[in-house]
DSSP file (Angstrom, degrees, kcal/mol; ACC not computed):
  #  RESIDUE AA STRUCTURE BP1 BP2  ACC     N-H-->O    O-->H-N    N-H-->O    O-->H-N    TCO  KAPPA ALPHA  PHI   PSI    X-CA   Y-CA   Z-CA
    1    1 A X              0   0    0      0, 0.0     2,-0.4     0, 0.0     0, 0.0   0.000 360.0 360.0 360.0 134.3   67.0  -78.9   51.5
    2    2 A X        -     0   0    0      1,-0.1     2,-0.0     0, 0.0     0, 0.0  -0.702 360.0-121.2 -88.0 126.6   66.9  -78.8   47.6
    3    3 A X        -     0   0    0     -2,-0.4     3,-0.1     1,-0.1     2,-0.1  -0.312  29.6-103.8 -63.0 151.4   63.9  -77.1   46.1
    4    4 A X        -     0   0    0      1,-0.1    -1,-0.1    51,-0.0    50,-0.0  -0.395  45.8 -93.4 -67.0 145.4   61.6  -79.0   43.8
    5    5 A X        -     0   0    0     49,-0.1     2,-0.2    -2,-0.1    -1,-0.1  -0.238  47.5-154.6 -57.3 155.7   62.0  -78.3   40.0
    6    6 A X        -     0   0    0     -3,-0.1    50,-2.5     2,-0.0     2,-0.4  -0.704  13.4-116.1-126.7 177.2   59.7  -75.6   38.7
    7    7 A X  E     -a   56   0A   0     -2,-0.2     2,-0.4    48,-0.2    50,-0.2  -0.964  27.8-176.9-120.2 132.2   58.1  -74.7   35.5
    8    8 A X  E     -a   57   0A   0     48,-2.9    50,-2.2    -2,-0.4     2,-0.4  -0.993   4.1-167.4-130.8 135.4   58.9  -71.3   33.8
    9    9 A X  E     -a   58   0A   0     -2,-0.4     2,-0.4    48,-0.2    50,-0.2  -0.964   5.9-160.0-127.4 143.3   57.3  -70.0   30.6
   10   10 A X  E     -a   59   0A   0     48,-2.5    50,-2.6    -2,-0.4     2,-0.4  -0.972  23.8-122.8-119.9 137.0   58.3  -67.1   28.4
   11   11 A X  E     -a   60   0A   0     -2,-0.4     2,-0.2    48,-0.2    50,-0.2  -0.673  27.8-160.8 -81.9 125.0   55.8  -65.5   26.0
   12   12 A X        -     0   0    0     48,-3.6    50,-0.4    -2,-0.4     3,-0.1  -0.642  17.7-151.9-103.8 166.7   56.9  -65.5   22.4
   13   13 A X  S    S+     0   0    0     -2,-0.2     2,-0.3     1,-0.2    -1,-0.1   0.678  77.8  16.9-104.7 -22.8   55.7  -63.3   19.6
   14   14 A X  S  > S-     0   0    0      1,-0.1     4,-1.4    46,-0.0    -1,-0.2  -0.883  75.5-110.4-140.6 169.9   56.4  -65.7   16.6
   15   15 A X  H  > S+     0   0    0     -2,-0.3     4,-2.3     2,-0.2     5,-0.2   0.842 119.9  59.5 -69.1 -33.5   57.1  -69.4   15.9
   16   16 A X  H  > S+     0   0    0      2,-0.2     4,-2.4     1,-0.2    -1,-0.2   0.897 102.2  52.9 -59.6 -42.8   60.6  -68.3   14.9
   17   17 A X  H  > S+     0   0    0      1,-0.2     4,-2.5     2,-0.2    -1,-0.2   0.901 109.3  48.4 -59.7 -45.9   61.0  -66.8   18.4
   18   18 A X  H  X S+     0   0    0     -4,-1.4     4,-2.0     1,-0.2    -2,-0.2   0.880 112.3  48.4 -64.3 -39.3   60.0  -70.2   20.0
   19   19 A X  H  X S+     0   0    0     -4,-2.3     4,-2.8     2,-0.2    -2,-0.2   0.888 111.9  49.7 -64.6 -41.7   62.4  -72.1   17.7
   20   20 A X  H  X S+     0   0    0     -4,-2.4     4,-2.2     2,-0.2    -2,-0.2   0.898 110.7  49.4 -69.4 -42.7   65.3  -69.7   18.6
   21   21 A X  H  X S+     0   0    0     -4,-2.5     4,-2.9     2,-0.2     5,-0.2   0.945 111.6  50.1 -56.8 -50.6   64.6  -70.0   22.3
   22   22 A X  H  X S+     0   0    0     -4,-2.0     4,-2.1     1,-0.2    -2,-0.2   0.950 111.8  47.4 -56.4 -56.5   64.6  -73.9   21.9
   23   23 A X  H  < S+     0   0    0     -4,-2.8     4,-0.5     1,-0.2    -1,-0.2   0.869 115.3  44.0 -56.4 -40.7   67.9  -73.8   20.0
   24   24 A X  H >< S+     0   0    0     -4,-2.2     3,-0.8     1,-0.2     4,-0.4   0.871 111.7  53.6 -74.9 -36.3   69.6  -71.6   22.5
   25   25 A X  H >X S+     0   0    0     -4,-2.9     4,-1.6     1,-0.2     3,-1.4   0.847  99.8  63.8 -65.5 -32.5   68.1  -73.5   25.6
   26   26 A X  T 3< S+     0   0    0     -4,-2.1    -1,-0.2     1,-0.3    -2,-0.2   0.729  82.6  77.0 -63.9 -22.6   69.5  -76.7   24.2
   27   27 A X  T <4 S+     0   0    0     -3,-0.8    -1,-0.3    -4,-0.5    -2,-0.2   0.800 119.9  10.0 -56.8 -31.7   73.1  -75.4   24.5
   28   28 A X  T <4 S+     0   0    0     -3,-1.4    -2,-0.2    -4,-0.4    -1,-0.2   0.421 125.1  59.5-126.9  -0.6   72.7  -76.1   28.3
   29   29 A X  S  < S-     0   0    0     -4,-1.6     2,-0.4    22,-0.1    22,-0.2  -0.536  75.1-106.3-126.6-172.2   69.6  -78.0   28.7
   30   30 A X  E     -B   50   0A   0     20,-2.5    20,-3.0    -2,-0.2    -3,-0.1  -0.952  40.5-100.2-124.4 134.9   67.9  -81.3   27.6
   31   31 A X  E     +B   49   0A   0     -2,-0.4    18,-0.2    18,-0.2     3,-0.1  -0.251  43.0 163.1 -51.2 129.4   65.0  -81.6   25.1
   32   32 A X  S    S-     0   0    0     16,-2.9    17,-0.2     1,-0.2    -1,-0.1   0.127  74.9  -8.5-134.2  19.5   61.6  -82.0   26.8
   33   33 A X  S    S-     0   0    0     15,-0.5    15,-2.8    14,-0.0    -1,-0.2   0.031  72.1-127.7 150.9  99.6   59.4  -81.1   23.8
   34   34 A X        -     0   0    0     13,-0.2    12,-0.2     1,-0.2   -15,-0.1  -0.157  48.6 -73.7 -61.0 160.2   60.4  -79.7   20.4
   35   35 A X  S    S+     0   0    0     12,-0.1     2,-0.3   -16,-0.1    12,-0.2  -0.264  82.9 107.4 -51.1 132.1   58.7  -76.6   18.9
   36   36 A X  E     -C   46   0A   0     10,-1.6    10,-2.3    -3,-0.1     2,-0.0  -0.910  69.5 -60.1 169.6 167.6   55.2  -77.4   17.7
   37   37 A X  E     -C   45   0A   0     -2,-0.3     2,-0.3     8,-0.2     8,-0.3  -0.352  46.8-154.3 -67.4 148.8   51.5  -77.0   18.3
   38   38 A X        -     0   0    0      6,-3.1     6,-0.4     3,-0.2     3,-0.3  -0.815  21.7-133.1-119.7 160.6   50.0  -78.4   21.5
   39   39 A X  S    S+     0   0    0     -2,-0.3     3,-0.1     1,-0.2     6,-0.1   0.212  79.9 104.5 -98.8  14.8   46.5  -79.5   22.4
   40   40 A X  S    S-     0   0    0      1,-0.3     2,-0.3     4,-0.1    -1,-0.2   0.912 101.8 -27.4 -61.6 -40.5   46.4  -77.5   25.6
   41   41 A X  S >  S-     0   0    0     -3,-0.3     3,-1.6     3,-0.1    -1,-0.3  -0.947  88.2 -69.4-164.4 161.8   44.1  -74.9   23.9
   42   42 A X  T 3  S+     0   0    0     -2,-0.3    21,-0.3     1,-0.2    -3,-0.1  -0.381 119.1  18.7 -61.7 134.5   43.5  -73.7   20.3
   43   43 A X  T 3  S+     0   0    0      1,-0.3    21,-3.1    20,-0.2     2,-0.5   0.536  84.5 145.0  81.3  11.0   46.5  -71.8   19.0
   44   44 A X    <   +     0   0    0     -3,-1.6    -6,-3.1    -6,-0.4     2,-0.4  -0.736  17.5 170.0 -83.9 120.6   49.0  -73.0   21.5
   45   45 A X  E     +CD  37  61A   0     16,-2.2    16,-3.1    -2,-0.5     2,-0.3  -0.998  16.8 141.9-131.1 126.6   52.5  -73.4   20.0
   46   46 A X  E     -CD  36  60A   0    -10,-2.3   -10,-1.6    -2,-0.4     2,-0.3  -0.920  35.7-144.3-150.4 174.2   55.5  -74.1   22.4
   47   47 A X  E     - D   0  59A   0     12,-1.6    12,-1.3    -2,-0.3     2,-0.4  -0.963  14.5-152.4-140.7 159.1   58.7  -75.9   23.2
   48   48 A X  E     + D   0  58A   0    -15,-2.8   -16,-2.9    -2,-0.3   -15,-0.5  -0.995  13.0 174.6-140.3 132.6   60.1  -77.3   26.4
   49   49 A X  E     -BD  31  57A   0      8,-2.4     8,-3.2    -2,-0.4     2,-0.5  -0.999  27.1-130.9-141.0 142.4   63.6  -77.8   27.6
   50   50 A X  E     -BD  30  56A   0    -20,-3.0   -20,-2.5    -2,-0.4     6,-0.2  -0.773  25.7-142.1 -92.6 130.9   64.8  -79.0   31.1
   51   51 A X    >   -     0   0    0      4,-3.0     3,-2.7    -2,-0.5   -22,-0.1  -0.349  35.3 -88.9 -86.6 176.3   67.6  -76.8   32.4
   52   52 A X  T 3  S+     0   0    0      1,-0.3    -1,-0.1   -24,-0.2   -23,-0.1   0.645 128.1  54.2 -62.4 -11.6   70.5  -78.3   34.3
   53   53 A X  T 3  S-     0   0    0      2,-0.1    -1,-0.3     0, 0.0   -48,-0.0   0.450 122.9-103.3 -97.0  -3.3   68.7  -78.0   37.7
   54   54 A X  S <  S+     0   0    0     -3,-2.7     2,-0.2     1,-0.3    -2,-0.1   0.480  71.6 146.8 102.7  -4.8   65.7  -80.0   36.3
   55   55 A X        -     0   0    0    -50,-0.1    -4,-3.0     1,-0.1     2,-0.7  -0.510  50.3-126.4 -74.6 138.5   63.4  -77.0   35.8
   56   56 A X  E     -aD   7  50A   0    -50,-2.5   -48,-2.9    -6,-0.2     2,-0.4  -0.772  29.4-168.5 -86.7 112.5   61.0  -77.2   32.9
   57   57 A X  E     -aD   8  49A   0     -8,-3.2    -8,-2.4    -2,-0.7     2,-0.4  -0.877   6.9-174.9-107.6 138.5   61.5  -74.0   30.7
   58   58 A X  E     -aD   9  48A   0    -50,-2.2   -48,-2.5    -2,-0.4     2,-0.4  -0.961  24.0-158.4-132.1 145.6   59.1  -73.1   28.0
   59   59 A X  E     -aD  10  47A   0    -12,-1.3   -12,-1.6    -2,-0.4     2,-0.4  -0.997  27.3-174.7-115.6 132.7   58.6  -70.6   25.2
   60   60 A X  E     -aD  11  46A   0    -50,-2.6   -48,-3.6    -2,-0.4     2,-0.4  -0.972  19.6-160.7-132.9 143.8   54.9  -70.3   24.1
   61   61 A X  E     - D   0  45A   0    -16,-3.1   -16,-2.2    -2,-0.4     3,-0.4  -0.989  13.0-155.0-116.4 128.8   53.1  -68.5   21.4
   62   62 A X  S    S+     0   0    0     -2,-0.4   -18,-0.2   -50,-0.4   -19,-0.1  -0.837  75.5  34.7 -97.3 137.2   49.3  -67.9   21.8
   63   63 A X  S    S+     0   0    0    -20,-0.4    -1,-0.2    -2,-0.4   -19,-0.2   0.609  74.5 170.9  96.8  11.4   47.2  -67.5   18.7
   64   64 A X        -     0   0    0    -21,-3.1     2,-0.3    -3,-0.4    -1,-0.2  -0.343  16.1-170.1 -64.5 138.7   49.1  -69.8   16.4
   65   65 A X              0   0    0      1,-0.1    -1,-0.1   -22,-0.1   -23,-0.0  -0.619 360.0 360.0-123.9  68.8   47.4  -70.4   13.1
   66   66 A X              0   0    0     -2,-0.3    -1,-0.1     0, 0.0    -2,-0.0   0.425 360.0 360.0-111.2 360.0   49.3  -73.2   11.4
């Protein structure tokens, strides 16, 4: 049986970290949301990439003030 895709998030310290994560992840994955602010909660800045197995991987910065 094949496991269902999952969501994994890594905490970033800066928006540059989020962008670097996104650029690196795109080397083997597929865009699922470019770096930018999100409406999930105030100060949420993130990017999303689908890895080759279909997992949604995220880098997130909390406390973004842009």
